[in-house]
Wavefront OBJ file of the C-alpha trace (Angstrom):
o trace
v -8.598 -13.525 -12.145
v -7.971 -17.107 -13.107
v -9.420 -20.250 -11.477
v -7.158 -21.597 -8.749
v -8.092 -25.212 -9.356
v -6.719 -26.037 -12.765
v -3.819 -28.147 -11.519
v -5.490 -31.571 -11.268
v -5.255 -34.017 -14.136
v -7.414 -33.324 -17.152
v -10.366 -35.601 -17.803
v -13.262 -35.835 -20.169
v -15.647 -37.172 -17.552
v -17.447 -34.918 -15.127
v -17.643 -36.176 -11.522
v -20.845 -36.323 -9.564
v -21.216 -33.537 -7.054
v -23.809 -33.204 -4.354
v -26.240 -30.390 -5.020
v -25.596 -27.293 -2.950
v -27.810 -24.235 -3.107
v -26.082 -21.046 -2.060
v -27.791 -19.111 0.672
v -29.859 -16.130 -0.392
v -27.677 -13.061 -0.634
v -28.638 -9.418 -0.777
v -27.018 -7.690 -3.781
v -23.820 -5.949 -2.756
v -23.778 -2.211 -2.308
v -20.447 -0.455 -2.698
v -19.517 0.707 0.771
v -15.790 1.323 0.607
v -14.019 4.644 0.672
v -10.669 4.663 -1.110
v -8.612 7.789 -1.724
v -5.444 7.911 -3.796
v -3.698 11.171 -4.682
v -1.906 11.744 -7.980
v 0.002 14.950 -8.761
v -0.175 16.389 -12.253
v 2.174 18.751 -14.069
v 1.413 22.018 -15.743
v 2.197 22.524 -19.416
v 5.539 24.019 -18.358
v 6.583 20.780 -16.686
v 6.299 22.107 -13.137
v 4.133 20.671 -10.410
v 0.815 22.528 -10.185
v 0.822 22.864 -6.409
v -2.573 24.478 -6.392
v -4.016 21.704 -8.553
v -3.548 18.384 -6.770
v -5.279 15.718 -8.822
v -7.152 13.385 -6.522
v -9.119 10.235 -7.179
v -11.628 10.223 -4.366
v -14.432 7.798 -3.584
v -17.050 9.076 -1.192
v -20.151 7.296 0.004
v -23.455 8.534 1.369
v -26.160 5.973 1.851
v -26.338 3.949 -1.350
v -24.495 6.596 -3.380
v -20.855 6.075 -4.276
v -18.958 8.784 -6.134
v -15.537 8.539 -7.771
v -14.168 11.943 -8.686
v -10.973 13.436 -10.040
v -10.128 17.078 -9.488
v -7.757 19.369 -11.389
v -5.277 18.493 -14.083
v -3.188 20.429 -16.615
v -4.730 23.929 -16.940
v -5.042 23.346 -20.690
v -7.368 20.443 -20.084
v -9.464 21.172 -17.029
v -11.101 18.650 -14.702
v -11.325 15.174 -16.111
v -14.658 14.443 -14.479
v -16.400 12.159 -12.057
v -18.613 9.135 -11.895
v -21.599 9.118 -9.596
v -22.805 5.601 -8.858
v -26.084 5.112 -7.083
v -26.641 1.532 -5.989
v -29.649 -0.179 -4.499
v -30.796 -3.741 -4.140
v -32.618 -3.578 -7.431
v -31.003 -0.980 -9.669
v -27.989 1.211 -10.285
v -27.223 4.189 -12.438
v -24.042 5.918 -13.505
v -23.700 9.498 -14.597
v -20.520 11.182 -15.749
v -19.315 14.527 -16.851
v -17.416 14.621 -20.112
v -14.249 12.561 -19.976
v -12.217 15.633 -20.904
v -13.208 19.259 -21.155
v -12.831 20.926 -24.528
v -9.704 23.000 -24.960
v -7.002 24.000 -27.393
v -3.325 24.804 -26.816
v -3.996 28.523 -27.161
v -7.379 29.019 -25.558
v -9.503 27.894 -22.654
v -12.441 25.562 -23.060
v -15.523 27.122 -24.560
v -18.727 27.235 -22.572
v -20.825 24.171 -23.167
v -24.387 23.165 -22.528
v -24.665 19.559 -21.359
v -26.969 17.221 -23.187
v -28.169 13.945 -21.775
v -28.392 10.546 -23.345
v -29.617 7.360 -21.780
v -29.106 3.734 -22.676
v -32.015 1.539 -21.646
v -29.744 -1.487 -21.767
v -27.455 -0.479 -18.914
v -29.336 2.451 -17.397
v -26.339 4.758 -17.824
v -26.939 8.496 -18.100
v -24.169 10.596 -19.614
v -23.988 14.381 -19.630
v -22.018 15.341 -22.726
v -21.004 18.977 -23.230
v -21.407 20.484 -26.679
v -17.742 20.999 -27.548
v -16.161 23.621 -29.779
v -12.580 23.641 -31.032
v -10.233 20.649 -30.928
v -10.939 18.199 -28.081
v -8.435 18.092 -25.255
v -7.387 14.533 -25.997
v -6.091 15.674 -29.396
v -3.056 16.989 -27.507
v -2.160 13.537 -26.241
v -3.080 10.851 -28.780
v 0.086 10.631 -30.883
v 0.228 6.875 -31.483
v 3.978 6.954 -32.131
v 4.933 8.729 -28.918
v 7.057 6.978 -26.322
v 5.003 8.838 -23.726
v 1.879 6.818 -24.454
v 0.587 4.936 -21.438
v 1.114 1.179 -21.689
v -1.778 -0.683 -20.072
v -1.758 -4.397 -19.234
v -5.243 -5.882 -18.843
v -6.315 -9.119 -17.155
v -8.952 -11.351 -18.783
v -11.201 -13.150 -16.298
v -13.611 -10.838 -14.432
v -11.997 -7.808 -16.124
v -12.684 -8.460 -19.810
v -14.608 -11.734 -19.624
v -17.414 -12.805 -17.294
v -15.717 -16.129 -16.589
v -17.478 -16.729 -13.293
v -20.889 -15.976 -14.785
v -20.298 -18.576 -17.492
v -19.032 -21.101 -14.962
v -22.061 -20.548 -12.729
v -24.357 -21.169 -15.690
v -22.434 -24.335 -16.505
v -22.578 -25.855 -13.006
v -26.271 -24.963 -12.772
v -27.067 -26.718 -16.047
v -24.844 -29.748 -15.480
v -24.817 -30.223 -11.693
v -27.878 -28.308 -10.451
v -25.530 -26.137 -8.383
v -26.923 -22.640 -7.922
v -24.482 -19.796 -7.290
v -24.226 -16.109 -7.982
v -21.119 -13.942 -8.140
v -21.730 -12.666 -4.603
v -21.290 -16.168 -3.167
v -17.594 -16.244 -4.058
v -16.052 -14.783 -0.919
v -12.744 -15.877 -2.429
v -11.755 -17.033 -5.908
v -11.461 -20.622 -4.690
v -14.070 -22.852 -6.263
v -13.489 -25.880 -4.030
v -14.191 -23.876 -0.891
v -17.252 -22.169 -2.329
v -18.649 -25.381 -3.806
v -17.760 -27.378 -0.673
v -15.933 -30.110 -2.544
v -12.315 -31.240 -2.848
v -9.726 -29.592 -5.075
v -9.583 -32.413 -7.614
v -13.344 -32.363 -8.107
v -13.419 -28.615 -8.639
v -10.525 -28.868 -11.110
v -12.328 -31.544 -13.109
v -15.464 -29.416 -13.275
v -13.479 -26.419 -14.515
v -11.729 -28.481 -17.194
v -15.076 -29.876 -18.318
v -16.306 -26.278 -18.464
v -13.457 -25.501 -20.877
v -14.903 -28.103 -23.254
v -18.386 -26.603 -23.179
v -19.209 -24.865 -26.440
v -22.289 -23.185 -25.004
v -20.807 -21.925 -21.761
v -17.090 -21.344 -22.392
v -15.915 -21.637 -25.984
v -18.539 -19.312 -27.415
v -20.558 -18.394 -24.352
v -18.373 -16.030 -22.323
v -19.797 -12.515 -22.114
v -17.791 -9.293 -22.152
v -17.809 -7.076 -19.053
v -20.143 -4.082 -19.553
v -18.319 -0.984 -20.739
v -15.042 -2.753 -21.547
v -15.163 -2.329 -25.316
v -16.037 1.355 -25.352
v -13.580 2.233 -22.576
v -10.670 0.447 -24.236
v -11.547 1.899 -27.623
v -11.517 5.391 -26.143
v -8.242 4.827 -24.304
v -6.554 3.555 -27.448
v -7.965 5.964 -30.018
v -8.310 9.143 -27.972
v -5.522 8.850 -25.429
v -3.103 6.838 -27.575
v -2.718 4.114 -24.935
v -0.905 0.921 -25.890
v -2.988 -2.027 -24.695
v -2.002 -5.639 -24.124
v -3.443 -8.635 -22.305
v -1.626 -10.355 -19.451
v -3.466 -13.349 -18.049
v -2.532 -16.153 -15.693
v -4.574 -18.578 -17.788
v -2.881 -21.794 -18.825
v -1.312 -22.473 -22.182
v -3.812 -25.306 -22.683
v -6.522 -22.732 -23.408
v -4.236 -20.276 -25.187
v -5.842 -20.693 -28.615
v -9.381 -20.451 -27.239
v -8.459 -17.349 -25.259
v -6.773 -15.628 -28.195
v -9.710 -16.467 -30.470
v -12.204 -15.021 -27.970
v -10.173 -11.823 -27.556
v -9.869 -11.361 -31.319
v -13.574 -12.046 -31.833
v -14.713 -9.621 -29.131
v -12.040 -6.896 -29.282
v -10.576 -7.086 -32.781
v -7.172 -5.392 -32.948
v -7.570 -3.514 -29.664
v -4.657 -5.341 -28.043
v -1.081 -5.380 -29.298
v -0.200 -8.660 -27.600
v -1.550 -11.437 -25.377
v 0.737 -12.992 -22.761
v 0.021 -16.041 -20.595
v 1.332 -16.703 -17.094
v 0.491 -20.407 -17.356
v -0.298 -20.681 -13.656
v -1.321 -24.017 -12.116
v -0.212 -25.898 -15.186
v -0.939 -29.609 -15.424
v 2.694 -30.223 -16.359
v 4.985 -29.293 -13.450
v 7.857 -28.928 -15.906
v 6.118 -26.185 -17.872
v 7.411 -22.723 -16.978
v 5.112 -20.074 -15.560
v 5.469 -16.324 -15.112
v 4.193 -14.003 -12.417
v 2.005 -11.035 -13.251
v 4.911 -8.730 -12.399
v 7.125 -10.593 -14.875
v 4.452 -10.302 -17.562
v 4.124 -6.571 -16.909
v 7.886 -6.190 -17.206
v 7.914 -8.182 -20.437
v 5.404 -5.851 -22.103
v 6.950 -2.760 -20.496
v 3.626 -1.877 -18.886
v 2.985 1.257 -16.857
v -0.199 0.042 -15.208
v -2.064 -3.243 -14.694
v -5.848 -3.654 -14.558
v -6.679 -6.750 -12.491
v -9.371 -7.979 -10.097
v -7.069 -10.188 -8.010
v -5.815 -8.573 -4.790
v -2.778 -10.851 -4.617
v -1.674 -9.927 -8.121
v -2.427 -6.267 -7.469
v -0.226 -6.207 -4.380
v 2.559 -8.131 -6.126
v 2.645 -5.853 -9.167
v 2.275 -2.659 -7.126
v 5.156 -3.790 -4.935
v 7.275 -4.152 -8.069
v 6.789 -0.441 -8.785
v 3.853 -0.428 -11.197
v 0.527 1.332 -10.876
v -2.449 -1.009 -10.528
v -6.160 -0.495 -11.073
v -7.920 -3.027 -8.835
v -10.988 -3.755 -10.897
v -14.496 -4.620 -9.762
v -16.587 -4.484 -6.632
v -16.179 -8.199 -6.002
v -16.505 -10.174 -2.779
v -13.065 -11.729 -3.325
v -11.272 -8.358 -3.520
v -13.163 -6.682 -0.680
v -10.313 -5.131 1.308
v -8.939 -1.701 2.077
v -5.477 -2.994 3.007
v -3.853 -2.064 -0.291
v -0.478 -0.876 -1.547
v -0.343 2.903 -2.192
v 0.107 2.218 -5.919
v -3.290 0.493 -6.093
v -6.353 2.511 -7.157
v -9.813 0.976 -7.113
v -12.259 1.097 -10.017
v -15.634 -0.562 -9.560
v -16.478 -0.686 -13.281
v -15.023 0.147 -16.692
v -16.384 3.692 -16.574
v -14.336 4.308 -13.440
v -11.325 2.443 -14.840
v -11.382 4.628 -17.956
v -11.386 7.748 -15.787
v -8.401 6.552 -13.747
v -6.431 5.370 -16.794
v -7.138 8.618 -18.645
v -5.570 10.516 -15.777
v -2.582 8.155 -15.689
v -2.148 8.747 -19.423
v -2.091 12.499 -18.860
v 0.392 12.087 -16.008
v 2.785 10.218 -18.263
v 2.360 12.668 -21.129
v 3.093 15.676 -18.966
v 5.360 14.165 -16.360
v 8.141 12.137 -17.933
v 10.516 15.038 -18.579
v 10.311 16.389 -15.033
v 9.980 13.144 -13.109
v 13.168 13.704 -11.157
v 12.051 17.122 -9.960
v 8.572 16.362 -8.641
v 6.861 13.730 -6.550
v 5.053 11.445 -8.970
v 3.938 7.839 -8.721
v 6.281 5.472 -10.608
v 4.527 5.278 -13.963
l 1 2 3 4 5 6 7 8 9 10 11 12 13 14 15 16 17 18 19 20 21 22 23 24 25 26 27 28 29 30 31 32 33 34 35 36 37 38 39 40 41 42 43 44 45 46 47 48 49 50 51 52 53 54 55 56 57 58 59 60 61 62 63 64 65 66 67 68 69 70 71 72 73 74 75 76 77 78 79 80 81 82 83 84 85 86 87 88 89 90 91 92 93 94 95 96 97 98 99 100 101 102 103 104 105 106 107 108 109 110 111 112 113 114 115 116 117 118 119 120 121 122 123 124 125 126 127 128 129 130 131 132 133 134 135 136 137 138 139 140 141 142 143 144 145 146 147 148 149 150 151 152 153 154 155 156 157 158 159 160 161 162 163 164 165 166 167 168 169 170 171 172 173 174 175 176 177 178 179 180 181 182 183 184 185 186 187 188 189 190 191 192 193 194 195 196 197 198 199 200 201 202 203 204 205 206 207 208 209 210 211 212 213 214 215 216 217 218 219 220 221 222 223 224 225 226 227 228 229 230 231 232 233 234 235 236 237 238 239 240 241 242 243 244 245 246 247 248 249 250 251 252 253 254 255 256 257 258 259 260 261 262 263 264 265 266 267 268 269 270 271 272 273 274 275 276 277 278 279 280 281 282 283 284 285 286 287 288 289 290 291 292 293 294 295 296 297 298 299 300 301 302 303 304 305 306 307 308 309 310 311 312 313 314 315 316 317 318 319 320 321 322 323 324 325 326 327 328 329 330 331 332 333 334 335 336 337 338 339 340 341 342 343 344 345 346 347 348 349 350 351 352 353 354 355 356 357 358 359 360 361 362 363 364 365
């Protein structure tokens, strides 16, 4: 996502804004059910009719489960994420990302072990693996069958809105939380005009504490992307609609937080201050980097890119993307743990499916 109010003239002064305290809001509980089927191929390149791979989200009370069933027989089930949400806490548990296997033998029996991180309250059951891990079959970095993933920045990699909320609280005594943004339109949420909201955002860009060195990384992003690149051989790049005016700051932040994770960073330059400056749509950016799938939190971009024939992971359980009216190529992922699961399966689809694409019904990866 990128702020929609960056088109007004730039200014170094920050306008006065009347204080507005957002109404108390109960923390959101995931309540959507979204099912998207994906067919996998067997090692012989034929559709495994008895093994439909399905991403399925089911809900029961405060429990939301994303699961994937059945892949290549050499690999076994990819796993599931079981998210339990309440007004005060949440936990995530997952089976191993990939079962242990080798090209010539089935996975060995494994006894799960548990580990828990106090920082994020995640519990992971990790089987004790023997033999080469399943991902070793698919992580050839030079292969043309590697999944190419385009990743958005704001609210996918960076907690832009969190930083902005901290900024307006400290500078304008405006108190908001993420849940108050029923749409990614700051003027409407803040109850001010478009020019005022644009000036606040541009002043935010100049804040060393809140923007230049203060943006936090989304939980789980680093480990998920590292795994996708190193284990699954995915090619990763950034496609953002941010303006060219903050290109250097954006690139510096990405390098500082993610090192050499991404092969390239492309800017859409939306809502530029200069009407003569060219801009590019998210679909054009995906085409430019030859992406297979986009990870983005913006419903509009998701629908646009999916309509152009790409797969899309609609990221985050955000108020502004709360809809079930989605293109068939769009798969939801509430967090990076879920996104990694979905992208891992897409990577396997591409690895096993390219040669037989014309003979089976596969999504257009």
